[in-house]
Backbone as CSV, one residue per row, in Angstrom:
resi,resn,N_x,N_y,N_z,CA_x,CA_y,CA_z,C_x,C_y,C_z
1,MET,88.753,121.998,48.469,87.903,122.674,49.305,87.674,121.644,50.568
2,ASP,87.653,122.614,51.563,87.650,121.553,52.997,86.094,122.034,53.166
3,ILE,85.370,121.142,53.549,83.645,121.502,53.709,83.418,121.638,54.939
4,ILE,84.593,121.343,55.869,84.400,121.496,57.610,85.025,123.051,57.891
5,ASN,85.649,123.419,56.896,86.206,125.334,56.911,84.816,125.731,56.615
6,ASP,84.153,125.702,55.743,83.127,126.283,55.169,81.448,126.579,56.035
7,ILE,81.850,125.592,57.106,80.431,125.252,58.099,80.366,126.344,59.087
8,ASN,79.106,126.920,58.671,79.125,128.190,60.372,79.092,127.327,61.606
9,LEU,79.896,127.052,62.531,79.071,126.009,63.621,77.789,126.624,64.412
10,ARG,77.400,128.044,63.727,76.083,128.121,64.628,75.010,127.473,64.095
11,LEU,75.417,126.690,62.592,74.323,126.123,61.823,74.419,124.590,62.420
12,LEU,75.551,124.332,63.173,75.354,122.979,63.717,74.972,122.980,65.081
13,GLN,74.811,124.012,65.718,74.501,124.517,66.961,72.332,124.040,66.888
14,THR,72.134,124.583,65.684,70.827,124.948,65.350,70.232,123.329,65.319
15,PHE,71.230,122.898,64.416,70.937,121.321,63.860,70.592,120.407,65.342
16,LEU,71.619,120.570,66.168,71.193,119.725,67.475,70.380,120.161,68.051
17,VAL,69.588,121.593,68.223,68.714,121.793,68.956,67.571,121.423,68.371
18,VAL,67.057,121.399,66.749,66.042,120.715,66.020,65.822,119.781,66.233
19,ALA,67.078,118.475,66.375,67.026,117.047,66.492,66.761,117.102,67.792
20,SER,67.309,117.625,68.684,66.718,116.954,70.073,65.391,117.462,70.351
21,GLU,64.704,118.515,69.734,63.173,118.808,70.332,62.455,118.425,69.411
22,GLY,63.071,118.042,67.971,62.087,117.544,67.035,60.923,118.304,66.343
23,SER,61.530,119.698,66.502,60.354,120.498,65.963,60.869,121.692,65.951
24,PHE,60.964,122.208,64.516,61.485,123.803,63.884,60.904,125.040,65.012
25,ARG,59.818,125.074,65.461,58.914,125.946,66.082,59.731,126.008,67.518
26,MET,59.455,124.620,68.211,60.024,124.115,69.705,61.614,124.963,69.684
27,ALA,62.381,124.634,68.530,63.762,125.098,68.197,64.143,126.322,68.597
28,GLY,63.114,127.121,67.283,63.055,128.577,67.461,62.754,129.111,68.955
29,GLU,61.766,128.524,69.602,61.814,129.036,71.001,63.018,129.129,72.258
30,LYS,62.929,127.535,72.061,64.798,127.390,72.613,65.700,128.523,72.434
31,LEU,65.980,128.873,71.033,67.078,129.515,70.576,66.838,131.076,70.600
32,SER,65.263,131.539,70.711,65.227,132.977,70.604,64.864,133.251,69.190
33,ARG,64.857,132.479,68.324,64.765,132.469,66.888,63.385,132.573,66.149
34,ALA,63.249,133.029,65.146,61.994,132.545,64.509,61.916,131.588,63.702
35,HIS,61.108,130.822,63.654,60.618,129.793,63.016,60.939,129.671,61.387
36,SER,61.137,130.630,60.838,61.411,130.738,59.406,63.148,130.698,59.369
37,ALA,63.726,131.589,60.616,65.017,131.805,60.295,65.644,130.276,60.789
38,ILE,65.114,129.563,61.813,65.755,128.156,61.884,65.503,127.123,60.770
39,SER,64.377,127.422,59.672,64.290,126.581,58.835,65.071,126.966,57.737
40,ILE,65.590,128.100,57.652,66.507,128.366,56.425,67.880,128.298,57.228
41,GLN,68.303,128.229,58.331,69.865,127.824,58.709,69.886,125.974,58.471
42,ILE,68.632,125.363,58.551,69.054,123.972,58.544,69.389,123.580,56.881
43,ARG,68.573,124.375,55.997,68.353,124.194,54.691,69.681,124.590,54.283
44,GLN,70.063,125.798,54.818,71.795,126.247,54.449,72.697,124.849,54.924
45,LEU,72.277,124.533,56.116,73.732,123.207,56.427,73.267,122.065,55.450
46,GLU,72.090,121.779,55.007,71.801,120.461,54.269,72.765,121.195,52.799
47,GLU,72.273,121.947,52.382,73.250,122.635,51.179,74.328,122.368,51.103
48,GLN,75.400,122.941,52.187,76.669,122.844,52.493,77.006,121.383,52.532
49,LEU,76.332,120.398,53.399,76.891,118.829,53.085,76.157,118.476,52.191
50,GLN,75.221,118.720,51.540,74.793,118.169,50.306,74.184,116.887,50.653
51,VAL,73.485,116.880,51.699,72.823,115.793,52.126,71.424,116.094,52.909
52,LYS,70.328,115.395,52.829,69.078,115.882,53.556,69.137,115.221,54.956
53,LEU,68.873,116.119,55.745,69.350,115.843,57.283,67.788,115.654,57.997
54,PHE,66.539,115.888,57.369,65.489,115.377,58.096,64.158,115.532,57.227
55,GLU,63.559,114.738,57.798,62.154,114.336,56.793,60.979,114.919,57.547
56,ARG,60.406,115.928,56.690,59.466,117.235,57.389,58.281,116.402,57.237
57,THR,57.369,117.078,58.047,55.944,116.693,57.690,55.183,117.722,58.288
58,THR,53.934,118.015,58.203,53.103,119.295,58.964,53.265,118.868,59.883
59,ARG,53.440,117.798,60.708,52.829,117.317,62.515,54.635,117.170,63.054
60,SER,55.666,116.913,62.395,56.799,116.139,62.884,58.163,116.524,62.200
61,VAL,59.345,116.375,62.557,60.504,116.707,61.897,61.473,115.467,62.659
62,LYS,61.602,114.582,61.746,62.603,113.463,62.002,63.677,113.384,61.367
63,LEU,65.019,112.897,61.825,66.412,112.598,61.268,66.354,111.457,60.312
64,THR,66.856,111.829,59.118,67.242,110.927,58.300,68.403,110.074,58.780
65,GLU,68.758,109.119,57.956,69.811,108.230,58.297,71.251,109.103,58.315
66,GLU,71.317,110.023,57.616,72.276,110.953,57.747,72.592,111.569,58.597
67,GLY,71.092,112.433,59.304,71.279,113.269,59.957,71.258,112.706,61.483
68,ALA,70.937,111.392,61.612,71.588,110.879,62.768,72.621,110.405,62.982
69,LYS,73.543,110.471,61.958,75.145,110.146,61.978,75.656,111.236,62.448
70,LEU,75.252,112.470,61.796,75.535,113.794,62.155,75.699,114.012,63.541
71,GLN,74.474,114.076,64.244,73.850,114.013,65.714,74.907,113.401,66.118
72,GLU,75.007,112.138,66.117,76.338,111.528,66.751,77.443,111.792,67.068
73,SER,77.682,112.261,65.657,79.396,112.436,65.315,79.398,113.981,66.215
74,LEU,78.375,114.906,66.434,78.359,116.220,67.047,78.382,115.678,68.664
75,ARG,77.350,114.636,68.887,77.443,114.683,70.568,79.267,114.062,70.625
76,LYS,79.637,113.343,70.147,80.969,112.920,70.360,82.254,113.922,70.215
77,ALA,81.904,114.734,69.351,82.946,115.988,69.308,82.752,117.272,70.149
78,HIS,81.282,117.179,70.848,81.006,117.708,72.249,81.911,117.468,73.317
79,PHE,81.560,116.163,73.448,82.441,115.310,74.515,84.197,115.782,74.412
80,GLU,84.661,115.625,73.438,85.837,115.723,73.328,86.296,117.163,73.484
81,ILE,85.507,118.204,73.058,86.100,119.162,73.339,85.505,119.962,74.826
82,GLN,84.868,119.282,75.687,84.291,119.563,76.876,85.254,119.093,77.718
83,HIS,86.252,117.979,77.354,87.022,117.012,78.024,88.467,118.046,78.081
84,GLY,88.676,118.275,76.663,89.852,118.980,76.091,89.909,120.363,76.978
85,LEU,88.729,121.061,77.006,88.703,122.516,77.917,89.009,121.961,79.329
86,ARG,88.496,120.957,79.968,88.744,120.796,81.431,90.161,120.350,81.685
87,GLU,90.753,119.681,80.553,92.178,119.454,80.922,92.926,120.395,80.798
88,ILE,92.908,121.495,79.641,93.374,122.849,80.008,93.291,123.385,81.124
89,ARG,92.160,123.771,81.457,91.905,124.341,82.834,92.115,123.950,84.272
90,GLU,92.415,122.508,84.234,93.107,122.031,84.820,94.552,122.335,85.237
91,ALA,95.252,122.038,83.885,96.491,122.235,83.687,96.678,123.819,84.281
92,ALA,96.050,124.902,83.942,96.435,126.197,84.372,96.072,125.835,85.867
93,ASP,95.143,125.281,86.316,95.243,125.320,87.789,96.245,124.837,88.533
94,LEU,97.065,123.962,87.813,98.155,123.002,88.590,99.127,123.975,88.755
95,LYS,99.044,125.166,88.136,100.610,125.979,87.902,100.204,127.392,89.074
96,ARG,99.447,127.007,89.622,99.281,128.172,90.618,98.070,127.797,91.877
97,GLY,98.264,128.840,92.960,97.393,128.435,94.039,97.969,128.113,95.276
98,GLN,97.580,127.452,95.896,98.191,126.787,97.224,97.419,125.650,97.741
99,LEU,98.314,124.740,98.323,97.342,123.791,99.290,98.292,123.314,100.822
100,SER,97.699,122.558,101.284,98.340,122.131,102.892,97.963,120.759,103.120
101,LEU,98.994,120.106,103.594,98.965,118.757,104.034,99.560,118.395,105.497
102,ALA,99.091,117.636,106.214,99.635,117.172,107.504,99.905,115.845,107.172
103,SER,101.254,116.010,108.015,102.049,114.244,107.950,102.565,114.126,109.295
104,SER,103.144,112.985,109.560,104.056,112.496,110.537,105.069,112.993,110.677
105,SER,105.700,113.449,111.274,107.360,113.815,111.471,108.175,112.721,110.596
106,HIS,107.818,111.711,111.006,109.266,110.795,110.330,108.963,110.691,108.966
107,VAL,107.726,110.212,108.237,107.468,110.229,106.879,107.419,111.537,106.371
108,ALA,107.350,112.668,106.859,107.747,113.960,106.055,109.061,113.877,106.203
109,SER,110.062,113.368,106.734,111.468,113.803,106.861,112.048,112.699,105.701
110,VAL,111.536,111.453,105.918,112.103,110.553,105.040,111.869,110.344,103.642
111,HIS,110.484,110.646,103.355,109.771,110.468,101.789,109.220,111.457,101.361
112,LEU,109.354,113.013,102.151,108.505,113.656,101.606,109.390,114.802,100.882
113,PRO,110.807,114.989,101.022,111.626,115.824,100.688,111.940,115.918,99.254
114,SER,112.345,115.041,98.620,112.612,114.693,97.465,110.930,114.992,96.582
115,ILE,109.996,114.328,97.134,108.855,114.510,96.046,108.339,115.865,96.048
116,LEU,108.777,116.726,97.381,108.240,118.291,97.184,109.044,119.032,96.511
117,THR,110.761,118.430,96.104,111.349,119.438,95.987,111.307,119.250,94.092
118,GLU,110.884,118.457,93.794,110.398,118.121,92.348,109.028,118.566,92.221
119,PHE,108.059,118.611,92.910,106.768,119.131,92.797,106.692,120.694,92.448
120,VAL,107.498,121.080,93.798,107.968,122.717,93.713,108.759,123.104,92.368
121,SER,109.468,122.310,92.069,110.264,122.873,90.522,109.260,122.853,89.394
122,GLN,108.413,121.548,89.187,107.340,121.724,88.254,106.434,123.222,88.628
123,PHE,105.769,123.146,89.665,104.788,124.465,90.094,105.382,125.264,90.807
124,PRO,106.325,126.387,90.529,107.236,127.177,91.462,106.211,128.105,92.123
125,GLU,104.551,128.325,91.410,103.823,129.342,91.630,102.769,128.650,92.833
126,VAL,102.789,127.802,93.165,102.036,127.017,94.052,102.727,127.095,95.458
127,ALA,102.098,127.571,96.372,102.349,127.666,98.094,102.052,126.197,98.528
128,VAL,103.076,126.099,99.320,102.630,124.485,99.636,103.315,124.626,101.209
129,THR,102.376,124.315,101.818,102.397,124.343,103.690,102.319,123.044,104.359
130,ILE,103.464,122.641,104.821,103.227,121.130,105.509,102.878,121.508,107.004
131,ARG,102.241,120.493,107.647,102.329,120.623,109.025,102.622,119.213,109.879
132,GLU,103.705,119.331,110.856,103.769,117.785,111.157,103.160,117.729,112.627
133,LEU,102.590,116.975,112.331,101.180,116.362,113.454,101.415,115.226,114.083
134,THR,100.896,114.666,115.477,100.392,113.581,116.022,99.042,113.277,115.252
135,SER,98.897,111.861,114.989,97.754,111.124,114.512,96.512,111.707,115.002
136,THR,96.356,112.244,116.394,95.198,112.655,116.626,95.042,114.298,116.176
137,ASP,96.029,115.126,116.227,95.820,116.393,115.771,95.756,116.403,114.539
138,LEU,96.453,115.188,113.488,96.387,115.135,112.128,94.661,114.988,111.662
139,TYR,94.068,113.848,112.257,92.617,113.853,112.324,92.046,115.123,112.232
140,ALA,91.989,115.495,113.532,91.662,116.892,113.832,91.542,117.986,112.891
141,ALA,92.700,118.042,111.969,93.132,118.849,110.868,91.999,118.421,109.675
142,LEU,92.043,117.617,109.525,91.452,116.948,108.138,90.069,117.175,108.595
143,ARG,89.471,116.631,109.715,88.328,117.339,110.042,87.590,118.436,109.680
144,MET,88.406,119.555,110.242,87.837,120.822,110.138,88.550,121.594,108.930
145,GLN,89.247,120.284,107.753,89.231,120.983,106.551,90.472,122.145,106.567
146,GLU,91.166,122.110,107.487,92.346,122.803,107.574,93.694,122.343,106.431
147,VAL,93.496,121.231,106.201,94.635,120.965,105.339,93.716,120.092,104.038
148,ASP,94.477,119.735,103.003,93.692,119.085,101.818,93.777,117.724,102.123
149,PHE,95.036,117.254,102.351,95.155,115.644,102.895,96.213,115.480,103.849
150,ALA,96.492,114.061,103.958,97.336,113.990,105.176,98.376,112.765,104.850
151,ILE,99.461,112.409,105.488,100.197,111.428,105.569,100.221,110.575,107.052
152,GLY,99.841,109.765,107.292,99.736,109.436,108.724,99.429,107.568,109.020
153,PRO,99.071,107.343,109.880,98.695,105.847,110.633,97.765,105.746,109.899
154,HIS,97.533,104.316,108.973,96.174,103.628,108.778,95.107,103.507,109.889
155,GLY,93.943,103.683,109.949,93.252,103.815,110.619,91.789,103.427,110.259
156,THR,90.669,103.467,110.930,89.290,102.744,110.834,88.313,103.552,110.915
157,ASP,88.720,105.003,111.262,87.400,106.375,111.143,86.949,105.818,110.033
158,GLN,85.330,105.942,110.041,84.526,105.823,108.645,84.495,106.978,108.048
159,ALA,85.286,108.559,108.810,85.025,109.438,108.207,86.205,109.989,107.165
160,PHE,86.980,108.854,107.212,88.329,109.173,106.198,88.145,107.899,105.045
161,GLU,89.024,108.304,104.079,89.470,107.563,103.024,90.926,106.904,103.370
162,PHE,91.458,105.937,103.619,92.769,105.594,103.944,93.496,104.633,102.527
163,ILE,94.573,105.282,101.981,94.983,104.504,100.810,96.718,104.396,101.261
164,PRO,96.935,103.075,101.884,98.042,102.569,102.382,99.211,102.948,101.269
165,ILE,100.254,103.783,101.949,101.560,103.957,100.776,102.501,103.192,101.402
166,LEU,103.044,102.325,102.620,104.064,101.708,102.898,103.711,100.678,104.360
167,VAL,104.101,99.916,104.284,104.274,98.865,105.477,105.276,98.559,106.133
168,GLU,105.591,98.650,107.488,106.800,98.530,108.015,106.699,97.893,109.205
169,PRO,107.935,97.008,109.525,107.736,96.055,110.695,108.392,97.232,112.103
170,LEU,107.923,96.911,113.306,108.324,97.482,114.513,109.504,96.770,115.055
171,HIS,110.522,97.428,115.430,111.837,96.888,115.763,111.975,97.382,117.544
172,ALA,112.848,96.881,118.067,113.132,97.457,119.578,114.537,97.944,119.329
173,VAL,114.823,99.093,120.070,116.138,99.484,120.006,116.506,99.279,121.483
174,VAL,117.475,98.309,121.500,117.972,97.581,122.947,119.388,97.732,123.058
175,HIS,119.805,98.279,124.148,121.069,98.878,124.379,121.655,97.462,125.152
176,PRO,122.968,97.274,124.816,123.617,95.681,124.928,123.594,95.813,126.910
177,ARG,123.165,96.527,127.774,123.033,95.956,128.799,122.052,95.475,129.466
178,PHE,120.651,95.489,128.418,119.467,94.651,128.547,119.788,93.484,128.200
179,LEU,119.837,93.245,127.095,119.973,91.713,126.304,121.428,91.549,125.433
180,ASN,121.256,90.263,125.422,122.516,89.715,124.365,122.507,90.652,123.084
181,PRO,123.252,91.007,122.762,123.608,91.995,121.421,123.716,91.363,120.325
182,SER,123.852,90.105,120.249,124.463,89.243,119.151,122.920,88.617,118.541
183,LYS,121.567,88.730,119.115,120.526,88.253,119.013,119.984,89.154,117.405
184,ASP,118.843,88.777,116.772,118.648,89.447,115.974,117.017,89.942,116.142
185,THR,116.452,89.096,117.067,115.169,89.353,117.390,114.580,89.288,118.617
186,VAL,113.638,89.606,119.273,113.471,89.882,120.770,111.824,89.850,120.681
187,THR,111.286,88.904,121.785,109.854,89.139,121.813,109.233,90.299,122.786
188,TRP,108.134,90.443,122.490,107.513,91.597,123.275,107.387,91.255,124.594
189,ARG,107.432,89.935,125.268,107.176,89.626,126.510,108.815,89.865,126.692
190,GLU,110.093,90.010,126.139,110.998,89.610,126.947,111.329,91.204,127.240
191,ILE,110.986,92.199,126.352,111.111,93.806,126.439,110.359,94.040,127.618
192,ALA,109.058,93.371,127.690,108.413,93.952,129.158,108.898,93.657,130.302
193,GLY,110.036,93.020,130.368,111.008,93.152,131.782,111.785,94.178,131.728
194,PHE,111.644,94.931,130.949,112.757,96.234,131.302,111.539,97.499,131.184
195,PRO,112.555,98.661,131.269,111.872,99.981,131.155,111.781,100.078,129.752
196,ILE,110.380,100.685,129.250,109.900,100.701,127.944,109.955,102.399,128.054
197,LEU,110.618,102.824,126.643,110.718,104.589,126.730,109.227,104.217,125.523
198,LEU,108.236,105.418,126.001,106.694,105.481,125.130,106.767,106.863,124.534
199,PRO,106.104,107.006,123.403,105.602,107.890,122.974,104.842,108.663,123.466
200,ALA,104.358,109.845,123.239,102.636,110.200,123.961,101.439,109.782,123.749
201,PRO,100.456,109.842,124.549,99.551,108.956,124.123,98.857,109.378,123.050
202,GLN,98.674,110.522,122.597,98.177,110.781,121.216,98.509,110.476,119.959
203,THR,99.789,109.425,120.117,100.338,109.248,118.922,99.650,107.472,118.564
204,ALA,99.774,107.568,117.436,99.159,106.141,117.043,100.303,104.896,117.235
205,MET,101.418,105.160,117.348,102.852,104.111,117.927,102.080,104.023,119.299
206,ARG,101.946,105.045,120.043,101.482,104.539,121.785,100.330,103.537,121.444
207,ARG,99.419,103.974,120.854,98.273,103.225,120.770,98.703,101.725,120.510
208,ILE,99.741,101.629,119.554,99.673,100.158,119.149,100.604,99.247,119.934
209,VAL,101.799,100.255,120.341,102.327,99.534,121.989,101.532,99.135,122.770
210,ASP,100.429,99.729,123.380,99.768,99.530,124.497,99.132,98.379,124.285
211,LYS,98.448,98.263,122.939,97.539,97.383,122.680,98.070,96.053,122.805
212,VAL,99.311,95.898,122.021,100.169,94.342,121.794,100.580,94.279,123.090
213,LEU,100.831,95.270,124.135,101.246,94.625,125.738,100.033,94.137,126.547
214,ASN,99.026,94.864,125.938,97.551,94.568,126.709,97.306,93.110,126.238
215,ASP,97.140,92.749,124.941,97.141,91.644,124.165,98.154,90.251,124.696
216,VAL,99.448,90.305,124.591,100.287,89.279,125.284,100.001,89.521,126.874
217,GLU,99.470,90.154,127.599,98.908,90.079,129.090,100.476,90.287,129.611
218,VAL,101.351,91.462,129.518,102.644,91.664,130.236,102.266,93.235,130.684
219,GLU,103.212,93.283,131.537,103.156,95.014,131.988,104.580,95.416,132.403
220,SER,105.290,96.675,131.804,106.779,96.789,131.952,106.798,97.201,133.271
221,PRO,107.843,97.527,133.799,108.115,97.647,135.260,108.137,98.968,135.423
222,ASN,108.809,99.676,134.437,108.748,101.285,134.227,108.557,101.861,132.650
223,ARG,107.826,102.728,132.878,107.302,103.701,131.615,107.859,104.478,131.462
224,TYR,108.889,105.018,130.774,109.144,106.574,130.550,108.595,107.286,128.916
225,GLN,108.065,108.378,128.977,107.055,108.872,128.375,107.853,110.052,127.492
226,PHE,108.017,110.150,126.273,108.690,111.249,125.154,108.071,111.762,124.427
227,ILE,108.043,113.023,123.883,107.253,113.527,122.786,108.194,113.258,121.799
228,HIS,109.062,113.690,121.808,109.780,113.348,119.965,110.371,111.577,120.043
229,ALA,110.410,111.382,118.698,111.170,110.071,118.364,112.169,110.315,118.604
230,GLU,113.093,110.933,118.412,114.423,111.537,118.423,115.180,111.327,119.805
231,THR,114.275,112.038,120.765,114.744,111.732,122.244,114.627,110.110,122.454
232,ILE,113.675,109.901,121.889,113.165,108.077,122.789,114.300,107.209,122.047
233,ILE,114.770,107.641,120.771,116.130,106.770,120.266,117.286,107.221,120.959
234,ALA,117.422,108.298,121.208,118.816,108.807,121.907,118.765,108.012,123.395
235,MET,117.352,108.370,124.068,117.563,107.726,125.535,117.681,105.899,125.614
236,ALA,117.330,105.366,124.378,117.286,104.163,124.177,118.909,103.858,124.250
237,GLU,119.766,104.795,122.932,121.043,104.524,122.818,121.858,104.556,124.471
238,ALA,121.403,105.673,125.453,121.950,105.719,126.367,122.060,104.870,127.613
239,GLY,120.891,104.006,127.133,120.297,102.370,127.939,119.607,103.119,129.164
240,LEU,118.526,103.993,128.873,117.268,104.432,129.582,116.493,103.125,129.823
241,GLY,116.241,102.796,128.848,114.807,101.648,128.081,115.254,101.126,127.176
242,ILE,113.890,100.493,126.375,114.147,100.107,125.688,112.894,101.008,124.418
243,ALA,113.178,101.208,123.247,112.299,101.910,122.407,111.626,101.046,121.655
244,VAL,110.735,101.178,121.167,110.021,100.374,120.019,109.489,101.588,118.975
245,GLN,110.104,101.532,117.736,109.999,102.537,116.743,110.042,101.843,115.159
246,PRO,109.214,102.502,114.279,108.936,101.704,113.085,110.532,101.608,112.360
247,GLY,110.422,101.210,111.690,111.493,101.023,110.457,112.052,102.121,109.820
248,THR,111.246,103.073,109.099,111.366,104.144,108.387,112.243,105.149,109.496
249,ARG,112.003,105.296,110.795,112.211,106.291,111.566,113.784,105.666,111.860
250,LEU,113.960,104.539,112.007,115.457,104.062,112.550,116.408,103.971,111.221
251,ALA,115.635,104.203,109.898,116.707,104.017,108.959,117.260,105.793,109.204
252,LYS,116.553,106.516,109.346,116.537,107.832,109.210,117.496,108.315,110.387
253,HIS,117.477,107.404,111.474,117.996,107.866,112.751,119.061,106.536,113.496
254,PRO,119.857,105.960,112.379,120.575,104.843,112.622,121.339,105.029,114.188
255,THR,121.346,103.866,114.726,122.079,103.935,116.137,123.522,103.284,116.041
256,THR,123.866,103.742,117.335,125.134,103.182,117.211,125.341,102.302,118.821
257,THR,125.436,102.617,119.395,125.936,101.878,120.675,124.546,100.743,120.828
258,ALA,123.084,101.077,120.987,121.858,100.386,120.790,121.889,99.350,119.617
259,ARG,121.409,98.218,120.096,121.105,97.098,118.564,119.547,97.376,118.220
260,VAL,119.364,97.267,116.806,118.003,97.271,116.315,117.488,95.821,116.035
261,MET,116.353,95.306,117.038,116.110,94.124,117.209,114.770,93.803,116.403
262,THR,114.322,93.143,115.463,112.953,92.687,115.137,111.883,92.109,116.465
263,LEU,110.939,92.872,116.539,110.221,92.421,117.619,109.196,91.198,117.366
264,THR,108.927,90.004,117.795,108.290,88.945,117.521,107.166,88.620,118.841
265,ASP,106.674,87.397,118.380,105.553,87.050,119.040,104.489,88.102,119.649
266,PRO,104.268,88.952,119.337,103.468,88.948,117.641,104.596,89.759,116.928
267,HIS,104.873,89.584,115.546,105.696,90.342,114.783,104.436,91.044,114.029
268,ILE,104.970,92.683,114.386,103.792,93.354,114.193,104.168,94.503,112.902
269,ARG,103.696,94.798,112.302,103.749,95.499,111.022,102.707,96.627,111.066
270,ARG,103.091,98.112,110.801,101.982,98.919,111.128,101.825,99.841,109.721
271,ALA,100.892,100.295,109.007,100.905,100.911,107.719,100.721,102.347,107.365
272,MET,101.326,103.070,106.671,101.259,104.600,106.860,100.252,104.689,105.462
273,SER,99.507,105.477,105.660,98.665,105.812,104.342,98.089,107.348,104.402
274,LEU,97.997,107.464,103.021,97.262,108.972,102.167,95.968,108.810,102.768
275,ILE,95.389,109.769,103.664,94.213,109.827,104.333,93.625,111.256,103.986
276,ARG,92.337,110.771,102.933,91.574,112.224,102.729,90.058,112.335,103.564
277,LEU,89.736,113.109,103.602,88.102,113.226,104.053,87.200,112.632,103.178
278,LYS,86.390,112.042,103.465,85.569,111.434,102.449,84.659,112.673,101.930
279,ASN,84.288,112.410,100.434,83.327,113.144,100.104,83.971,114.562,100.024
280,ARG,85.127,114.902,100.136,85.479,115.988,100.255,86.476,116.142,98.468
281,VAL,86.191,116.908,97.525,86.947,117.130,96.273,87.982,117.907,96.438
282,LEU,89.200,117.004,96.118,90.659,117.803,96.179,90.633,118.697,95.014
283,SER,91.487,119.839,94.855,91.395,120.568,93.460,92.708,119.898,92.799
284,PRO,92.561,120.083,91.776,93.667,119.764,90.850,95.001,119.543,91.449
285,THR,95.664,120.879,91.747,97.049,120.631,92.531,97.184,120.078,93.667
286,ALA,96.238,119.652,94.599,95.949,118.956,95.877,96.314,117.158,95.301
287,ARG,95.052,116.958,94.233,95.088,115.810,93.907,96.319,115.125,92.723
288,TYR,97.121,116.193,92.107,98.337,115.926,91.574,99.464,115.376,92.230
289,LEU,99.519,116.290,93.330,100.711,115.962,94.702,99.934,114.332,95.490
290,ALA,99.022,114.254,95.853,98.629,113.229,96.551,98.767,112.263,95.874
291,ASP,98.466,112.204,94.599,98.932,110.971,93.611,100.653,110.660,93.504
292,LYS,101.061,111.569,93.395,102.561,111.247,93.349,102.878,110.879,94.779
293,ILE,102.446,111.516,95.749,103.454,110.903,96.944,102.614,109.469,97.125
294,VAL,101.606,109.004,96.800,101.128,107.466,96.522,102.451,106.865,95.874
295,ALA,102.261,107.384,94.306,102.942,106.269,93.559,104.592,106.272,93.938
296,GLU,105.272,107.262,94.459,106.687,107.230,94.728,106.883,106.596,95.936
297,VAL,106.239,107.000,97.167,106.420,106.092,98.328,106.178,104.817,98.296
298,ARG,105.386,104.190,97.243,105.031,102.880,97.198,106.105,102.196,96.290
299,ARG,106.361,103.408,95.311,107.861,102.396,94.560,108.919,102.273,95.423
300,VAL,109.111,103.359,96.203,110.523,103.522,97.292,110.531,102.202,97.889
301,THR,109.464,102.151,98.606,108.953,100.993,99.869,109.076,99.741,98.938
302,GLY,108.586,99.625,98.092,108.279,98.170,97.448,106.887,97.758,97.781
303,TYR,105.775,98.715,98.356,104.600,98.393,98.769,103.966,97.415,98.036
304,SER,103.339,96.303,98.766,102.563,95.216,98.331,101.169,95.310,98.690
305,PRO,100.138,95.159,98.049,98.870,95.377,98.405,98.433,94.213,99.273
306,GLU,99.012,93.083,99.061,98.808,92.019,99.825,99.675,92.084,101.179
307,GLU,100.294,92.828,101.717,101.025,92.936,103.022,99.843,93.134,104.006
308,ASP,99.644,92.638,105.348,99.061,92.363,106.477,99.629,93.182,107.495
309,PHE,99.067,93.867,108.363,99.461,95.050,108.993,98.594,95.247,110.361
310,ILE,98.797,95.977,111.264,97.897,96.304,112.086,97.045,97.695,112.173
311,VAL,96.188,97.913,112.551,95.391,99.106,112.786,95.429,99.774,113.658
312,SER,95.825,101.216,113.633,96.155,101.733,115.164,94.734,102.562,115.327
């Protein structure tokens, strides 16, 4: 005979309340039962276990050694049950619902397609919305809680938590009409002698380029401004000016006539991060996807926590 199967769970509940209160009377009040009913239930439990659980006196009720062991075992069991129920509930939540994320366009196009395809195949009932935004708009969407999390440039805003997922160098896209096409590197001072093709002011890339040019104390004779990176690269290919672009974007849009050269003096690398509004609790679905993006992008790009980078 399995003794566990013969024990009424209500008896165990009564035992825990008596052990906690240290009184049959107070346990009865808490459970809205008569003192005598509580006493009978404890006696039934002791008979089924064939051990004495309490030392009874006229003034107090104290646990025996066996009673203390049972109390500890039931506490552990209660924790495991609660943990199991929470996992079941979260697993069910993963299979339905909706989530929204914001991302810079080139990370969305380079790294997210395969991750989202796998996610949607696992959880077809989850509706996913992706908003491609500049860093300024991306931070605003996070603040307004219009998106659950975002993938964008690493920053210093104390309202957010930044988790780096990739670090990439900046390159110059240079048409042969400007510089020796056989070179692999070019300095910031060298490119400043020619027209520079710039992204919009509200982008992190624009802030980085402006900062570096200011730090090296040079000024480009002409600055052309465009909204889309694809347009900037196309203009660099045509020889209108020199473009400064991150490595992942150039991998997505390889050049043909222009040469990609590593920028030096200084050698700048920028980080892209998963960004969350601090103190906001993500839903199980959003947390699962966020963790997956961090793990997968870091794996593909070979991210190392020791890598240094400029903060936009």
